[in-house]
C-alpha positions in Angstrom: 28.4 -11.0 -100.1 26.9 -14.4 -100.7 28.4 -16.9 -103.2 26.0 -17.7 -106.1 24.5 -21.2 -106.1 25.8 -23.1 -109.2 23.3 -24.4 -111.7 23.9 -27.6 -113.7 21.9 -27.7 -116.9 22.0 -29.5 -120.2 24.2 -27.7 -122.7 22.7 -25.8 -125.6 24.1 -25.6 -129.1 25.0 -22.0 -128.5 27.2 -23.1 -125.5 29.5 -25.1 -127.7 32.1 -22.3 -128.4 32.5 -21.7 -124.6 32.7 -25.5 -124.0 35.5 -25.7 -126.5 37.2 -22.8 -124.7 37.1 -24.8 -121.5 38.7 -27.8 -123.3 41.6 -25.6 -124.3 42.0 -24.0 -120.9 45.2 -25.9 -120.2 48.3 -27.0 -122.1 47.2 -30.6 -122.6 43.8 -29.5 -123.9 45.3 -27.0 -126.3 47.5 -29.8 -127.8 44.4 -32.0 -128.5 41.8 -29.5 -129.6 41.5 -27.0 -132.4 39.1 -28.4 -134.9 36.8 -26.0 -136.8 33.7 -25.0 -134.8 31.5 -26.9 -137.2 33.1 -30.2 -136.1 32.2 -29.6 -132.5 28.7 -28.5 -133.4 28.2 -31.6 -135.4 29.4 -33.8 -132.5 27.1 -31.9 -130.2 24.1 -32.5 -132.4 24.9 -36.2 -132.4 25.2 -36.3 -128.6 22.0 -34.3 -128.2 20.1 -36.8 -130.5 21.1 -39.7 -128.3 18.8 -40.1 -125.2 21.6 -41.8 -123.3 24.1 -38.9 -123.7 24.0 -35.4 -122.3 26.6 -32.7 -122.1 26.0 -30.6 -119.0 27.3 -27.1 -118.2 28.0 -25.5 -114.9 26.5 -22.1 -114.8 27.8 -19.9 -112.1 26.0 -16.6 -111.9 25.6 -16.4 -115.7 29.1 -17.6 -116.4 29.5 -20.9 -118.1 32.3 -22.1 -115.8 32.4 -25.9 -116.3 31.2 -28.9 -118.3 31.0 -32.7 -118.4 29.4 -35.3 -120.5 27.3 -38.1 -118.9 26.6 -41.2 -120.9 24.4 -44.0 -119.6 25.5 -47.4 -121.0 23.2 -50.4 -120.9 25.2 -53.6 -120.3 24.8 -57.3 -120.3 27.7 -57.9 -117.9 27.5 -57.6 -114.2 24.0 -59.0 -114.3 22.7 -56.5 -116.9 23.9 -53.5 -114.9 23.6 -50.0 -116.4 26.6 -47.9 -115.8 27.5 -44.3 -116.4 30.5 -42.8 -118.1 31.6 -39.3 -117.2 34.0 -37.6 -119.5 35.1 -34.2 -120.9 35.1 -32.8 -117.3 36.4 -29.2 -117.2 36.2 -26.3 -114.7 37.5 -22.9 -115.8 41.1 -22.6 -114.5 40.4 -19.4 -112.6 37.7 -21.2 -110.6 39.5 -24.5 -109.7 40.0 -25.3 -106.1 36.8 -23.7 -105.0 34.6 -26.8 -104.9 32.9 -26.4 -108.2 34.4 -29.7 -109.6 33.4 -31.6 -106.5 29.8 -30.2 -106.8 29.7 -31.0 -110.5 30.8 -34.6 -110.1 28.5 -35.1 -107.1 25.5 -34.0 -109.2 26.5 -36.2 -112.1 26.8 -39.2 -109.8 23.4 -38.4 -108.4 21.9 -38.3 -111.9 23.5 -41.6 -112.8 22.0 -43.2 -109.7 18.6 -41.7 -110.6 18.9 -43.2 -114.1 19.4 -46.7 -112.5 23.1 -47.0 -112.9 25.0 -49.3 -110.6 28.4 -47.8 -111.3 30.0 -44.6 -112.5 33.3 -44.7 -114.4 35.6 -42.1 -115.8 38.9 -41.9 -117.4 41.6 -39.3 -117.0 44.8 -38.8 -119.0 47.8 -40.2 -117.2 49.4 -36.8 -117.2 46.6 -35.2 -115.2 47.9 -36.3 -111.8 46.1 -33.5 -109.9 42.8 -34.7 -111.5 43.6 -38.3 -110.3 44.0 -37.1 -106.7 40.8 -35.1 -107.1 38.8 -38.2 -108.3 40.3 -40.3 -105.6 39.1 -37.8 -103.0 35.6 -38.3 -104.3 35.8 -42.1 -103.8 36.7 -43.1 -107.3 39.2 -46.0 -107.4 41.8 -46.6 -110.1 40.7 -50.2 -110.4 41.4 -50.9 -114.1 44.1 -50.2 -116.6 42.6 -48.5 -119.7 43.7 -49.0 -123.3 43.0 -46.9 -126.3 43.6 -47.4 -130.0 43.7 -44.4 -132.2 41.9 -45.0 -135.5 43.2 -41.9 -137.4 
């Protein structure tokens, strides 16, 4: 039996509940998520209205099995270089370790290159050590220390 070819497509509004389910598919995600669906739908609408932002979903034989957001950021620094930010990367827990995340990130990097970006960056929670090894295996380098300030 052949393995179905994954499809990466822009997310649709009706995908949002499944995307949120992917966000909560691990303990860390469950601790951070849980807003009413309307909150996520409103955020999705704002992302969809921004031409530099796209949420993508990984469709594997009709199953929404992964997601990520790609943001293209114009910049003045580094000689006016455009760069891409990848975030909210998730692959369904029962499908991890099968190459889907590698394929997903590879496609997003290709898209960033096609959009004229000279660099792709991403952040990952310090507690996600397996994800750090994964990103390192793809050539990402932990070159900077990131800082966040919660405004809540």
